[in-house]
N, CA, C and O atoms as CSV, one atom per row, in Angstrom:
chain,resi,resn,atom,element,x,y,z
A,1,UNK,N,N,88.521,116.763,16.079
A,1,UNK,CA,C,87.172,115.984,15.739
A,1,UNK,C,C,87.407,115.046,16.217
A,1,UNK,O,O,86.342,114.430,16.256
A,2,UNK,N,N,88.503,114.212,16.844
A,2,UNK,CA,C,88.767,112.769,17.103
A,2,UNK,C,C,88.193,113.268,18.840
A,2,UNK,O,O,87.277,112.451,18.930
A,3,UNK,N,N,88.166,113.818,19.798
A,3,UNK,CA,C,88.591,114.063,21.222
A,3,UNK,C,C,86.884,114.585,21.421
A,3,UNK,O,O,86.362,114.582,22.536
A,4,UNK,N,N,86.114,115.035,20.131
A,4,UNK,CA,C,84.595,115.185,20.504
A,4,UNK,C,C,83.679,114.080,19.946
A,4,UNK,O,O,82.476,113.928,20.159
A,5,UNK,N,N,84.390,113.446,19.293
A,5,UNK,CA,C,83.796,111.438,19.134
A,5,UNK,C,C,83.848,110.918,20.222
A,5,UNK,O,O,82.830,110.432,20.713
A,6,UNK,N,N,84.897,110.895,20.786
A,6,UNK,CA,C,85.292,110.098,21.867
A,6,UNK,C,C,85.294,110.767,23.489
A,6,UNK,O,O,85.703,110.172,24.486
A,7,UNK,N,N,84.762,112.061,23.454
A,7,UNK,CA,C,83.634,112.879,24.619
A,7,UNK,C,C,82.696,112.126,24.696
A,7,UNK,O,O,82.544,111.340,25.631
A,8,UNK,N,N,81.494,112.312,23.192
A,8,UNK,CA,C,80.076,111.814,23.241
A,8,UNK,C,C,79.963,110.294,23.037
A,8,UNK,O,O,78.917,109.654,22.930
A,9,UNK,N,N,80.267,110.181,23.028
A,9,UNK,CA,C,80.926,107.920,22.721
A,9,UNK,C,C,81.097,107.405,24.153
A,9,UNK,O,O,80.403,106.709,24.894
A,10,UNK,N,N,82.558,108.150,24.286
A,10,UNK,CA,C,82.801,107.665,26.188
A,10,UNK,C,C,81.963,108.112,26.827
A,10,UNK,O,O,82.796,107.802,27.679
A,11,UNK,N,N,81.221,108.497,27.279
A,11,UNK,CA,C,80.209,109.561,28.493
A,11,UNK,C,C,78.659,108.845,28.307
A,11,UNK,O,O,78.023,108.451,29.285
A,12,UNK,N,N,78.139,108.735,26.863
A,12,UNK,CA,C,77.018,108.761,26.852
A,12,UNK,C,C,76.549,106.745,26.262
A,12,UNK,O,O,75.612,105.962,26.415
A,13,UNK,N,N,77.854,106.763,25.610
A,13,UNK,CA,C,78.048,105.315,25.342
A,13,UNK,C,C,77.672,104.069,26.443
A,13,UNK,O,O,76.937,103.148,26.087
A,14,UNK,N,N,78.139,104.121,27.555
A,14,UNK,CA,C,77.957,103.009,28.359
A,14,UNK,C,C,76.857,103.478,29.006
A,14,UNK,O,O,76.125,102.574,29.409
A,15,UNK,N,N,76.545,104.426,29.208
A,15,UNK,CA,C,75.324,104.725,29.728
A,15,UNK,C,C,74.142,104.186,29.191
A,15,UNK,O,O,73.477,103.338,29.785
A,16,UNK,N,N,73.936,104.518,28.396
A,16,UNK,CA,C,72.653,103.926,26.958
A,16,UNK,C,C,72.900,102.200,26.568
A,16,UNK,O,O,72.138,101.540,25.861
A,17,UNK,N,N,74.105,101.716,27.200
A,17,UNK,CA,C,74.475,100.162,26.204
A,17,UNK,C,C,73.375,99.700,28.404
A,17,UNK,O,O,72.393,98.997,28.640
A,18,UNK,N,N,74.205,100.476,29.291
A,18,UNK,CA,C,73.888,100.122,30.403
A,18,UNK,C,C,72.241,99.933,30.984
A,18,UNK,O,O,71.931,98.914,31.601
A,19,UNK,N,N,71.245,101.031,30.711
A,19,UNK,CA,C,70.276,101.538,30.250
A,19,UNK,C,C,69.534,99.957,29.180
A,19,UNK,O,O,68.645,99.134,29.398
A,20,UNK,N,N,70.327,100.162,28.244
A,20,UNK,CA,C,69.425,98.927,27.052
A,20,UNK,C,C,69.598,97.946,28.229
A,20,UNK,O,O,68.633,97.588,28.904
A,21,UNK,N,N,70.833,97.530,28.451
A,21,UNK,CA,C,70.864,96.092,29.032
A,21,UNK,C,C,69.692,95.912,30.002
A,21,UNK,O,O,68.971,94.928,29.835
A,22,UNK,N,N,69.409,96.842,31.090
A,22,UNK,CA,C,68.473,96.481,32.390
A,22,UNK,C,C,67.549,96.843,31.626
A,22,UNK,O,O,67.187,95.687,31.408
A,23,UNK,N,N,66.841,97.448,31.020
A,23,UNK,CA,C,65.373,97.576,30.257
A,23,UNK,C,C,65.315,96.402,29.650
A,23,UNK,O,O,64.138,96.166,29.926
A,24,UNK,N,N,65.812,95.053,28.760
A,24,UNK,CA,C,65.629,94.409,28.082
A,24,UNK,C,C,65.750,92.903,29.642
A,24,UNK,O,O,65.343,91.741,29.678
A,25,UNK,N,N,66.326,93.570,30.420
A,25,UNK,CA,C,65.917,92.065,31.644
A,25,UNK,C,C,65.025,92.442,32.071
A,25,UNK,O,O,64.160,91.642,32.429
A,26,UNK,N,N,64.770,94.350,32.279
A,26,UNK,CA,C,63.062,93.645,32.939
A,26,UNK,C,C,61.929,93.320,32.117
A,26,UNK,O,O,60.774,93.325,32.541
A,27,UNK,N,N,62.246,93.052,30.999
A,27,UNK,CA,C,61.584,93.189,30.036
A,27,UNK,C,C,61.125,92.391,29.953
A,27,UNK,O,O,59.957,92.325,29.570
A,28,UNK,N,N,61.884,91.344,30.298
A,28,UNK,CA,C,62.256,89.926,30.061
A,28,UNK,C,C,61.909,89.430,30.838
A,28,UNK,O,O,61.574,88.252,30.718
A,29,UNK,N,N,61.822,90.097,32.023
A,29,UNK,CA,C,60.757,89.325,33.415
A,29,UNK,C,C,59.563,89.581,33.722
A,29,UNK,O,O,59.001,89.016,34.660
A,30,UNK,N,N,58.872,90.679,32.804
A,30,UNK,CA,C,57.803,91.567,32.697
A,30,UNK,C,C,57.360,92.329,33.624
A,30,UNK,O,O,56.139,92.465,33.695
A,31,UNK,N,N,57.969,92.824,34.299
A,31,UNK,CA,C,58.318,93.789,35.074
A,31,UNK,C,C,57.183,95.145,34.423
A,31,UNK,O,O,57.126,95.364,33.213
A,32,UNK,N,N,56.373,95.928,35.415
A,32,UNK,CA,C,56.359,96.972,34.945
A,32,UNK,C,C,56.599,98.171,34.588
A,32,UNK,O,O,55.833,99.012,34.117
A,33,UNK,N,N,57.943,98.238,34.883
A,33,UNK,CA,C,58.537,99.607,35.174
A,33,UNK,C,C,59.790,99.821,33.858
A,33,UNK,O,O,60.604,100.737,33.745
A,34,UNK,N,N,59.577,98.623,32.971
A,34,UNK,CA,C,60.106,98.452,31.829
A,34,UNK,C,C,59.669,99.341,30.551
A,34,UNK,O,O,58.568,99.058,30.080
A,35,UNK,N,N,60.363,100.331,29.963
A,35,UNK,CA,C,60.248,101.440,29.194
A,35,UNK,C,C,59.956,100.652,27.330
A,35,UNK,O,O,60.747,100.112,26.557
A,36,UNK,N,N,58.435,100.959,27.222
A,36,UNK,CA,C,58.540,101.000,25.643
A,36,UNK,C,C,59.297,101.190,24.789
A,36,UNK,O,O,60.159,102.040,24.566
A,37,UNK,N,N,58.894,100.250,24.253
A,37,UNK,CA,C,60.201,100.817,22.541
A,37,UNK,C,C,60.434,102.180,22.034
A,37,UNK,O,O,61.538,102.688,21.841
A,38,UNK,N,N,59.003,102.851,21.790
A,38,UNK,CA,C,59.009,103.908,21.095
A,38,UNK,C,C,59.767,104.587,22.198
A,38,UNK,O,O,60.754,105.201,21.793
A,39,UNK,N,N,59.492,104.643,23.853
A,39,UNK,CA,C,60.261,105.932,24.363
A,39,UNK,C,C,61.663,105.700,24.211
A,39,UNK,O,O,62.319,106.735,24.327
A,40,UNK,N,N,62.369,104.603,23.974
A,40,UNK,CA,C,63.672,104.123,23.890
A,40,UNK,C,C,64.026,105.072,22.467
A,40,UNK,O,O,64.813,106.011,22.589
A,41,UNK,N,N,63.570,104.854,21.484
A,41,UNK,CA,C,64.204,105.402,20.647
A,41,UNK,C,C,63.208,106.598,20.369
A,41,UNK,O,O,63.264,106.830,19.161
A,42,UNK,N,N,62.463,107.313,20.891
A,42,UNK,CA,C,62.461,109.568,21.100
A,42,UNK,C,C,63.828,109.547,22.138
A,42,UNK,O,O,64.599,110.497,22.004
A,43,UNK,N,N,64.161,108.515,23.160
A,43,UNK,CA,C,65.536,109.182,23.601
A,43,UNK,C,C,66.259,109.208,23.204
A,43,UNK,O,O,66.889,110.263,23.129
A,44,UNK,N,N,66.692,108.072,22.663
A,44,UNK,CA,C,67.555,107.995,21.265
A,44,UNK,C,C,68.018,109.160,20.549
A,44,UNK,O,O,69.047,109.830,20.646
A,45,UNK,N,N,66.730,109.253,19.607
A,45,UNK,CA,C,66.642,110.453,18.689
A,45,UNK,C,C,67.130,112.054,19.455
A,45,UNK,O,O,67.721,113.046,19.029
A,46,UNK,N,N,66.633,111.735,20.550
A,46,UNK,CA,C,66.856,112.790,21.165
A,46,UNK,C,C,68.009,112.889,21.319
A,46,UNK,O,O,68.440,113.911,20.787
A,47,UNK,N,N,69.060,112.051,22.016
A,47,UNK,CA,C,70.486,112.103,22.149
A,47,UNK,C,C,70.789,112.500,20.825
A,47,UNK,O,O,70.959,113.717,20.761
A,48,UNK,N,N,70.895,112.014,19.936
A,48,UNK,CA,C,71.076,112.425,18.281
A,48,UNK,C,C,70.771,113.482,17.698
A,48,UNK,O,O,71.427,113.815,16.711
A,49,UNK,N,N,69.598,114.356,18.203
A,49,UNK,CA,C,69.626,115.015,17.287
A,49,UNK,C,C,69.453,116.778,17.860
A,49,UNK,O,O,68.979,117.755,17.280
A,50,UNK,N,N,70.090,116.619,19.287
A,50,UNK,CA,C,70.185,117.735,19.901
A,50,UNK,C,C,71.604,117.713,20.434
A,50,UNK,O,O,72.533,118.352,19.941
A,51,UNK,N,N,71.683,116.905,21.502
A,51,UNK,CA,C,72.970,116.486,22.286
A,51,UNK,C,C,73.865,116.780,21.205
A,51,UNK,O,O,74.144,117.916,20.821
A,52,UNK,N,N,74.372,115.535,20.659
A,52,UNK,CA,C,75.414,115.282,20.108
A,52,UNK,C,C,75.605,116.248,18.749
A,52,UNK,O,O,76.646,115.986,18.147
A,53,UNK,N,N,74.735,117.392,18.111
A,53,UNK,CA,C,75.005,118.935,17.645
A,53,UNK,C,C,75.927,120.096,18.785
A,53,UNK,O,O,76.878,120.876,18.740
A,54,UNK,N,N,75.180,119.714,19.500
A,54,UNK,CA,C,75.449,120.603,21.125
A,54,UNK,C,C,76.977,120.099,21.220
A,54,UNK,O,O,77.850,120.956,21.086
A,55,UNK,N,N,77.176,119.390,21.338
A,55,UNK,CA,C,78.574,119.041,21.675
A,55,UNK,C,C,79.541,119.429,20.116
A,55,UNK,O,O,80.702,119.836,20.158
A,56,UNK,N,N,79.032,119.275,19.267
A,56,UNK,CA,C,80.118,120.076,18.537
A,56,UNK,C,C,80.269,120.866,18.188
A,56,UNK,O,O,81.329,121.067,17.596
A,57,UNK,N,N,79.299,121.870,18.318
A,57,UNK,CA,C,79.028,123.409,18.300
A,57,UNK,C,C,80.124,123.980,19.498
A,57,UNK,O,O,81.089,124.738,19.404
A,58,UNK,N,N,79.458,123.187,20.785
A,58,UNK,CA,C,80.475,123.807,22.025
A,58,UNK,C,C,82.124,123.637,21.544
A,58,UNK,O,O,83.074,124.371,21.816
A,59,UNK,N,N,82.078,122.249,20.637
A,59,UNK,CA,C,83.762,121.866,20.507
A,59,UNK,C,C,84.344,123.073,19.939
A,59,UNK,O,O,84.977,123.973,20.491
A,60,UNK,N,N,84.026,122.923,18.815
A,60,UNK,CA,C,83.978,124.302,17.546
A,60,UNK,C,C,84.568,125.145,18.128
A,60,UNK,O,O,85.741,125.385,17.843
A,61,UNK,N,N,83.763,125.958,19.305
A,61,UNK,CA,C,83.435,127.340,19.402
A,61,UNK,C,C,84.661,127.747,21.394
A,61,UNK,O,O,85.006,128.753,22.013
A,62,UNK,N,N,84.823,126.241,21.556
A,62,UNK,CA,C,86.000,126.549,22.721
A,62,UNK,C,C,87.559,126.191,21.845
A,62,UNK,O,O,88.559,126.724,22.326
A,63,UNK,N,N,87.782,125.136,20.348
A,63,UNK,CA,C,88.180,125.729,19.787
A,63,UNK,C,C,88.763,126.928,18.891
A,63,UNK,O,O,89.848,126.692,18.361
A,64,UNK,N,N,88.381,127.756,18.733
A,64,UNK,CA,C,88.445,129.013,17.666
A,64,UNK,C,C,88.342,130.357,19.062
A,64,UNK,O,O,88.410,131.580,18.940
A,65,UNK,N,N,88.198,129.690,20.053
A,65,UNK,CA,C,87.982,130.862,20.891
A,65,UNK,C,C,89.020,130.319,22.123
A,65,UNK,O,O,88.752,130.569,23.298
A,66,UNK,N,N,90.367,129.466,21.691
A,66,UNK,CA,C,91.314,129.804,23.259
A,66,UNK,C,C,91.997,131.037,22.820
A,66,UNK,O,O,92.050,131.794,21.851
A,67,UNK,N,N,92.623,130.833,24.304
A,67,UNK,CA,C,93.652,132.280,24.202
A,67,UNK,C,C,94.639,131.765,25.269
A,67,UNK,O,O,94.183,130.809,25.895
A,68,UNK,N,N,95.684,132.095,25.579
A,68,UNK,CA,C,97.099,132.208,26.383
A,68,UNK,C,C,96.258,132.139,27.569
A,68,UNK,O,O,95.172,132.717,27.529
A,69,UNK,N,N,96.617,131.500,28.639
A,69,UNK,CA,C,96.142,131.217,29.812
A,69,UNK,C,C,97.373,132.407,30.669
A,69,UNK,O,O,98.572,132.684,30.625
A,70,UNK,N,N,96.595,132.660,31.129
A,70,UNK,CA,C,97.052,134.122,31.999
A,70,UNK,C,C,97.438,133.426,33.526
A,70,UNK,O,O,96.370,132.895,33.832
A,71,UNK,N,N,98.098,133.239,34.288
A,71,UNK,CA,C,97.997,132.876,35.752
A,71,UNK,C,C,97.414,134.555,36.978
A,71,UNK,O,O,97.871,135.669,36.718
A,72,UNK,N,N,96.882,134.437,37.621
A,72,UNK,CA,C,96.522,135.915,38.287
A,72,UNK,C,C,97.918,136.200,39.802
A,72,UNK,O,O,98.091,137.303,40.322
A,73,UNK,N,N,98.431,135.362,40.064
A,73,UNK,CA,C,99.758,134.851,40.606
A,73,UNK,C,C,100.616,134.322,40.233
A,73,UNK,O,O,100.473,133.255,39.636
A,74,UNK,N,N,102.022,134.967,40.483
A,74,UNK,CA,C,103.335,134.238,39.952
A,74,UNK,C,C,103.834,133.237,41.025
A,74,UNK,O,O,103.893,133.399,42.244
A,75,UNK,N,N,104.151,132.245,40.334
A,75,UNK,CA,C,104.022,130.578,41.356
A,75,UNK,C,C,106.029,130.663,41.011
A,75,UNK,O,O,106.643,131.133,40.054
A,76,UNK,N,N,106.429,130.098,42.056
A,76,UNK,CA,C,108.061,129.271,42.016
A,76,UNK,C,C,107.724,127.922,41.536
A,76,UNK,O,O,106.716,127.216,41.521
A,77,UNK,N,N,109.548,127.787,40.958
A,77,UNK,CA,C,109.870,126.586,40.381
A,77,UNK,C,C,110.667,125.689,41.931
A,77,UNK,O,O,111.291,124.628,41.924
A,78,UNK,N,N,110.481,126.203,42.606
A,78,UNK,CA,C,110.913,125.775,44.219
A,78,UNK,C,C,109.977,124.239,44.801
A,78,UNK,O,O,108.821,124.357,45.204
A,79,UNK,N,N,110.618,122.997,44.761
A,79,UNK,CA,C,110.190,122.147,45.116
A,79,UNK,C,C,109.875,122.380,46.390
A,79,UNK,O,O,110.469,123.208,47.080
A,80,UNK,N,N,108.472,121.333,46.974
A,80,UNK,CA,C,108.314,121.641,48.386
A,80,UNK,C,C,108.442,120.461,48.888
A,80,UNK,O,O,108.599,119.600,48.022
A,81,UNK,N,N,108.436,119.952,50.329
A,81,UNK,CA,C,109.058,119.177,51.169
A,81,UNK,C,C,107.096,118.717,51.264
A,81,UNK,O,O,106.228,119.587,51.346
A,82,UNK,N,N,106.781,117.096,51.222
A,82,UNK,CA,C,106.000,116.538,51.550
A,82,UNK,C,C,106.661,115.844,52.619
A,82,UNK,O,O,107.793,115.361,52.624
A,83,UNK,N,N,105.526,115.869,53.797
A,83,UNK,CA,C,105.704,115.356,55.173
A,83,UNK,C,C,105.354,114.077,55.026
A,83,UNK,O,O,104.634,113.693,54.105
A,84,UNK,N,N,105.717,113.511,55.701
A,84,UNK,CA,C,105.194,111.675,55.619
A,84,UNK,C,C,104.260,111.463,55.542
A,84,UNK,O,O,103.764,112.478,55.053
A,85,UNK,N,N,103.228,110.499,55.748
A,85,UNK,CA,C,102.035,110.336,55.978
A,85,UNK,C,C,101.602,110.088,57.944
A,85,UNK,O,O,102.189,110.834,58.728
A,86,UNK,N,N,100.810,109.261,58.390
A,86,UNK,CA,C,100.663,109.527,59.784
A,86,UNK,C,C,100.139,108.196,59.196
A,86,UNK,O,O,99.739,108.210,58.032
A,87,UNK,N,N,100.097,106.674,60.139
A,87,UNK,CA,C,99.768,105.668,60.370
A,87,UNK,C,C,98.524,105.296,59.627
A,87,UNK,O,O,98.273,104.529,58.697
A,88,UNK,N,N,97.651,106.342,60.578
A,88,UNK,CA,C,96.231,105.864,59.867
A,88,UNK,C,C,95.991,106.120,58.169
A,88,UNK,O,O,94.964,105.542,57.813
A,89,UNK,N,N,96.641,106.798,57.109
A,89,UNK,CA,C,96.676,107.313,56.467
A,89,UNK,C,C,96.926,105.854,55.328
A,89,UNK,O,O,96.530,105.574,54.197
A,90,UNK,N,N,97.650,105.300,56.182
A,90,UNK,CA,C,98.216,104.203,55.200
A,90,UNK,C,C,96.824,103.373,54.127
A,90,UNK,O,O,95.627,103.657,54.150
A,91,UNK,N,N,97.650,102.125,53.118
A,91,UNK,CA,C,96.860,101.940,52.714
A,91,UNK,C,C,95.461,100.355,53.555
A,91,UNK,O,O,94.232,100.299,53.499
A,92,UNK,N,N,96.226,99.640,54.036
A,92,UNK,CA,C,95.877,98.840,55.081
A,92,UNK,C,C,94.313,99.273,56.622
A,92,UNK,O,O,93.268,98.857,57.122
A,93,UNK,N,N,94.977,99.985,56.639
A,93,UNK,CA,C,94.151,100.925,57.890
A,93,UNK,C,C,92.974,101.417,57.218
A,93,UNK,O,O,91.931,101.104,57.792
A,94,UNK,N,N,92.822,102.206,55.998
A,94,UNK,CA,C,91.932,102.346,54.987
A,94,UNK,C,C,90.827,101.940,54.915
A,94,UNK,O,O,89.696,102.305,55.236
A,95,UNK,N,N,91.676,100.474,54.071
A,95,UNK,CA,C,91.114,99.617,53.109
A,95,UNK,C,C,89.993,98.772,54.727
A,95,UNK,O,O,88.947,98.218,54.389
A,96,UNK,N,N,90.239,98.778,55.790
A,96,UNK,CA,C,89.553,98.168,56.797
A,96,UNK,C,C,88.499,99.404,57.184
A,96,UNK,O,O,87.446,98.904,57.581
A,97,UNK,N,N,88.458,100.762,57.190
A,97,UNK,CA,C,87.852,101.368,57.489
A,97,UNK,C,C,86.958,101.763,56.573
A,97,UNK,O,O,85.973,102.347,57.024
A,98,UNK,N,N,87.016,101.625,55.526
A,98,UNK,CA,C,86.101,101.199,54.399
A,98,UNK,C,C,85.237,100.336,54.219
A,98,UNK,O,O,84.114,100.356,53.713
A,99,UNK,N,N,85.995,99.403,54.779
A,99,UNK,CA,C,84.964,97.678,55.080
A,99,UNK,C,C,84.089,97.944,55.688
A,99,UNK,O,O,82.967,97.675,55.261
A,100,UNK,N,N,84.254,98.541,56.853
A,100,UNK,CA,C,83.772,98.794,58.211
A,100,UNK,C,C,82.554,99.577,58.480
A,100,UNK,O,O,81.552,99.239,59.111
A,101,UNK,N,N,82.845,100.771,57.836
A,101,UNK,CA,C,81.841,101.595,57.521
A,101,UNK,C,C,80.360,101.644,57.315
A,101,UNK,O,O,79.455,102.180,57.954
A,102,UNK,N,N,80.395,100.784,56.024
A,102,UNK,CA,C,79.393,100.908,55.600
A,102,UNK,C,C,78.901,99.148,55.855
A,102,UNK,O,O,77.822,98.600,55.628
A,103,UNK,N,N,79.823,98.757,56.253
A,103,UNK,CA,C,78.897,96.832,57.220
A,103,UNK,C,C,78.536,97.619,58.254
A,103,UNK,O,O,77.338,97.418,58.458
A,104,UNK,N,N,79.047,98.557,59.146
A,104,UNK,CA,C,78.547,98.487,60.666
A,104,UNK,C,C,77.131,98.967,60.316
A,104,UNK,O,O,76.233,98.364,60.905
A,105,UNK,N,N,76.625,100.310,59.146
A,105,UNK,CA,C,75.777,100.970,58.430
A,105,UNK,C,C,74.312,99.687,58.515
A,105,UNK,O,O,73.218,99.584,59.070
A,106,UNK,N,N,75.088,98.997,57.682
A,106,UNK,CA,C,74.105,98.262,57.314
A,106,UNK,C,C,73.215,97.418,58.363
A,106,UNK,O,O,72.032,97.084,58.296
A,107,UNK,N,N,74.149,97.197,59.316
A,107,UNK,CA,C,74.045,95.858,60.210
A,107,UNK,C,C,73.064,96.920,61.329
A,107,UNK,O,O,72.011,96.368,61.648
A,108,UNK,N,N,73.265,98.331,61.951
A,108,UNK,CA,C,72.968,99.450,62.199
A,108,UNK,C,C,71.414,99.301,62.586
A,108,UNK,O,O,70.783,99.202,63.639
A,109,UNK,N,N,71.047,99.340,60.938
A,109,UNK,CA,C,69.860,99.534,60.085
A,109,UNK,C,C,68.677,98.312,60.593
A,109,UNK,O,O,67.499,98.393,60.942
A,110,UNK,N,N,69.849,96.924,60.402
A,110,UNK,CA,C,68.828,95.916,60.818
A,110,UNK,C,C,68.492,95.211,62.253
A,110,UNK,O,O,67.578,94.392,62.338
């Protein structure tokens, strides 16, 4: 039961908090895109009355129907040799490329 509550709250909780925070900021600036309070209450009610029972039902069904895991192939326990990485797969080249690609895409757009 603890895993079910953690799954439901850690997945949807930050999403709901971010949504409420952004909607509060938008309301503060009097933007027309802000959702009314009634709509937010309806979203929370739908999440509470539909998603939460389905989460519990799925968790109970999964726990009761768990079976022994059977693989289709036989695996061996021999350790495999891991080849060394090429120079461009190191941390510094990847950080340089990861910073260069978005910058070049934005630069070429303007």
